[in-house]
N, C-alpha and C positions, 0 to 999 in steps of 0.2 A: 483377688483370691482371698478367702477367709482362712486365716491360720489358727485362730483361737476363738472359741465361742463358749459363752456361759448361758445356760438356759434355765430360767426360773430358779435362780440360786437363792436359797434361804439358809440362814444360819441362826439357830436358836441356842442360847446359852441358858442352861437350867441350873438354878441355884437351890439352896435349901428351902426357901420359902416362895420364890417366884421364878419366872423365866423372862428373858429379854430376847427379842427378835432383832439381831444386829443387821440382818439383811432380809428383805421380804420380796421374793420373786423377781430378782434382778436379772435382766437379760443384757448381755454384753457381746459385742462382736469386734474383732480386731483383724484388719486386713494386712496382707503382706506389705512390708515397707512403711506401714502407717504408725504414727505416734498418737496414741489416744490418751487424752487427759481425763482424769477422774477427780472431780472437785466436790467440795461440800464442807460444811462446818464440822467442828469436832463432834464425834459421835454419829456422823452420818452414815458410816459403814465403809468408808474408803479403804482403810487398812485391812478390815475384815475381808473385803472382796479380794484384795491382793493376796492375803494368806490362803484363801481358797484356791485361787488360780495357781499359786505356786506349789500347792500340795502340803503346805505347813499345817493346814487344818482341812478337814473334810466337811463338805456342805451337809446340812441337815436334810435337805432335799434339793432336787435339781441335778443338772449334769454339766460337765465341762468337756469340751471336745477340742482336741488338737488335730488340725488338718482333717477334720471330720470324724476322727476316732474318739469315742468316749473314753475318758481317762478313769481308771480305777482309783479308789482312795489310796491304794498301795501302789505308788508310782514306781516305775522302773528307772534305772540309771539313765536310759535314753530320754525318758520324760523329763527328768530333772535337768539333764544337759540341754534339752531344747528350750527350757524356760529358766533363766537365771535371775535371781533376786538381788537387788542392790538396796541395802538398808539405809535408814536415816542416820543412824549413829555408826559411821564408817569405822572409827577406831575400835569400838566395841565388837564389831563383826569379825575382827581378826583375833587370833590367839595372842594374848598379851606377851607371852614369853617365846614366841616364834618370830623369826624374821618374816618380812613380807614375802620374800622369795619362797620360804618354806611353806607358808600358808597357801600361796598360789599353786605351788607344786603338789600339795596334798589334794587340792581340788582337781587338778589335771589327772593325777593318779587315780583318784576314786571314781571319776566320771568318764575318763577316756582310756584308762588302762595303760598309760605310758608315764614314764618317770621324768621326761625332760620336756622343755618348751623353750622357745626362742625368747630369752629375756630381753635382748636388745630391741627386737621387733615389737614385743608387747609394750615395753616402756615407751617406745617411739609413738605407738598408737594412742597413748594417753598423755604425751608431752612431758615425760619425766626422764631424768637420767638414770641409767641402769644401776648405778652404785647405791641409789636410795633403797633398792630392794633388799639390801643387807641390813637394813635398820629394823628396829622394833616399831610397832605402831605408835607408841608413846613418843618416839623420837621424830615423828613427822607432824606437819601441820594438818589441820582438819581438811583443807583442800587437797593436800597430797594424799591423805588417807582415802578420800573419796575417789580420787583418780585411780588409786590402786584397787579400790573396791570394784570400779568399773573394769579395770584390767583383769581382775580375777574372773569377773562374769564373762567377759568376751574370750578368755583364754580357752574355753571349751567350745567355742564357736556355736553359740546358741542361735535359735531363730528369733527368740523373744526376750526382751529385757523387761523386768518388772521392777519399777523404781518407786520406792516408798519414801516420799518427802526428802529426797536426796539432797536438796539444796537448803533446807530449812535451818540447818545449824551453821551455815556459812555466811560470810560477809557478802556484801552486794557484788564486789568485783569477782570473788570466787564463784558466786552463784552464776554470774554471766558466763564465766569460763566453762563451768561444768555443763551448762545448757548448750553452749556451742559445741562442746566435745561430744555430748550425747547425740546432738543433731547430725554432726559429721559422721560419727560411727554408724548410726542407723542408715544414713544415706550411702556411705561407701561400702558397708557390708550387707546392705539390703536386709537389715534387721527390722523387726517391728518392736514397739515398746508400749507398755501401759505405764503412764506417769501419774502417780497419785500426789496431790498437793492440796493444801487449804488455800493456796495463793493463786487466785484466778489470773493475776497479772503474769505470773511466771508461766502458767499453763498456756496462756494465749500467745506467748512468745515462741513456744516450742511445738505445740500440738496441732495436728491436722483436724481432729475432731475432739469434742468435749462431751463427757457424760457427767451430768450433775446429779449427785445423790442427796437425798434429804430423808432423814429418819429411816434409813435402810432401804429406801425405794428410789427408783429413777424419777427425778423431777422433770428432767429435760435432757435431750441429747441432740447433737447436730454438728455441722461444720463450724469450726472455730469462728470464722468471720461472721456467720449468721448469728451465733450465740451472743457474741460480743456486741454486734450492731443492733440486733433486734431480738432480745430474749422474749420468750413467750410466757414465761412464768414469773410471778412476782418475786418468788424466792431467788431465782437466778438474777433478776434485776437488782435485788438488794445486795447480792454478792458483788456484782459489778459496781454498784454505787459505793460500796464500802472501800473498794480499791481506789476509785476515783477520789474519794474523800481523803485517803491517806496520801 
């Protein structure tokens, strides 16, 4: 079952003297319970695609469908609740002078209309003790902040997680832990996810399918095993080779 679809998505940024096409007619499909990886070099359009899907920006043309319903550029609370974004810089995504508990509570109030949530259960779902929720973001490690960013996202019971380079600022051990956590949450809660990364090795460990972007357009897509074992495009092959060299 398809839960999210982007059709012919284009994003043009117009400057004083020229314009830049960050995305050029991109099609994307996400199925229920699936983790889709989006990879490409810097400037390929990965983060732009995620901003369009999340509603942070509107496409210049094309449409986005949630469960077959075309989304308006002016999203509703239900639309935002259905698709939750997890950002690369987790500490910066929280209010610096509010505790983690207060920040998560504000998300629950604004999107679900209720003032309370089960702190203990939410912390257990991301493997952290509840007492850490009374701390400010700066009092936590990067890995702890990223876990709480995931907790905030799942606190409103979304259908889809949109993950923007969520492991790139973490050490190797923390990366592995966050990847396992995301995989477990998606499996146990039957959530789907779009996982954006420049690191093909990370994506291959987590994702069911891979979409390769180059210059704002789709270079290749397919099941992860096929992409890694037998890439059809030279660009994809170079991405894989660069990982093997490292």
